[in-house]
N, C-alpha and C positions, 0 to 999 in steps of 0.2 A: 220810021226810025223806031228802032227798038225801045220798049218801056216808055213809049210816048202815046199808046192807044188808050181809047176809051172803053171801059167796060160796061156793057148795058145790062141792067138787072130787070128782068120781066116778071120774076117768080119770087115771092116773099121770102121762100126757103133758102135762097141764094143769100139772104142776110147773115145766116146761121155761121158759116165758116168765116165770114168777113167779121162779124162781131167777136168770134172766138179768137181769130188773128189778132184784131188790134184792141181786144180786151185784156191781153197779156203783155207785159212788158218785154219777156224775151221774144215772143212771136213778132211783136212790132218793131224791136230793135234788128230781128233777122231781116224783115222785110225792109227797113230803111237802109240797112246795108246793101241787100239786093237791088235796091233802087239806085244806089251810088255807081254800080258797077257789077260785072261778072264776079262771083266768089265761089269757090270750092267750100264743101262742109267743112273741110279741116280748116280752112281761113276763117270761116265764121266761129267755129269753135276757139280759135285763137282769140277773137276778137270779143266774143260774148261769154265764153267760159264753159258753160254747162253742155257737154258733148250730147246727152239724150235729150235735153230740152231743144237743141239746135236740130237734132234729127227730126223731132217731132214738129217743129217749125217749118223745116222744109217739106216734110210729108203733108201738112195741113196747107200750106201754100200751094204746093203742086197740085193736089187734089181739088182745091178751089179755083185753079187755073190761074193764079196770081203770079205765078214765076214760070219761066221757061227753063229748059235745060240743054246743054250742049257738052260734048265730050272737050276736054282741054289737053292739048298736046303736050305730052311730057317732055322731059329733057331725055336724051337718048339713055336707054336702059331702064327708065322708070315706067311705073304703069300709067295709062290714062285716067283722069279724075273727071266727074262730072262738075260741070260749074252751072250755077244758077244765077238768074237775073230777073228782076221785076218785068212783068209782062204789061202792065197797065199803070198810067200815072194818073188817070182820071176815072170817075165812075159816073154813070148817069142811071138813075132809078126811076123806072115807069112801070108801076103795078098799083092795082088796087087790092086791098084786102079788108076783110073784116076786122074789127077789133078783137073779136075772139082768136081769129088765125093770127094775128100780129102779136098779141099777147102770149099765145102757144110758141110762136116762133121765138120771142125774146127770152121766155121761161125755159124753152128747151136749151137754148143757146148758153145759159149760166148753170144748168144742171151740172151735178157732178157726174163723174164717169160711174160711179157706183149706183147713182140714180137712175141712170140709162141702161146698165147692164143687162137687165132681164129683157127689156123689150128689143135690145140690139140683138141678144142671142136669139129670141124668138124670130126676129126677122131674118137673120143669117140663117137659122134652121129650114124656115119655109123656102127661101131663095135657092138654098143649096138643094132642096127637093125638087126644085125646077119650076115653082110658081113665083114668078117675077112680076107679075101684074099688081099695079099699084092698087086698083079697085079691089082686087081680091084679097091683098094683104091688108087694107083697111077694114074690109069686110070680116076676115077671119080674126083679127086681132081687137076689133072693136075700136080702132083709134081712126082719128081724122088722117085724110090723105097729106094735109099740110103736115102734121106731125110726123108722118112716116117719111115723107120727103126730108124733113129738117134733120131726123135722126140719122137717114141714109147719108145725107151730106156730111154730118158730124163723125160717123163712125168710121174707123180705119178700114174695114173690111167690105164696105157697101158703097155704091155711087148710084146716081139716079141718071137714067137715059130715057128721056121723055116721059112715058106712063109706066116705065119699068124700073124696077129696082134690081140692080145686078151686083155680083161679086166685083170687088175693085182690087186690081193688081197694082202695086205701087211702082212696079217697074215699067209699066206701059203710058 
């Protein structure tokens, strides 16, 4: 049944997008609406109001795997639109983390975009040059792997794939 699955979290860095999504009134409201049923971005804007915030909410929720997408069949002569719906209704966390790693994850979650800009740009530059190894990025930047994973899960242009950091294309 759609939207009634349990999300299993085995990596503490998966908390970053969750805390971001549910730490914001607009992201939370967007998720709540998508939990009720399928909605287009335009419908969410009508309900919530702020177009750029709704777009950011959908992007964040899609990237973190909390919503699924399908095409809405249009009226004759109209263009099709994407519809979104929540993927999970429950969560189960099963991980161990040092207090240092957990505190880093929580701090990272609530840092401003400006505070993260430099490190995000450095990671993007290195990944674009072809070095996607989490171990190499950690060594080169002098940052923990947990921090780099968290930043990558938060950043719009990056994603985590196993032990690699890759460029993220929102359309896929």
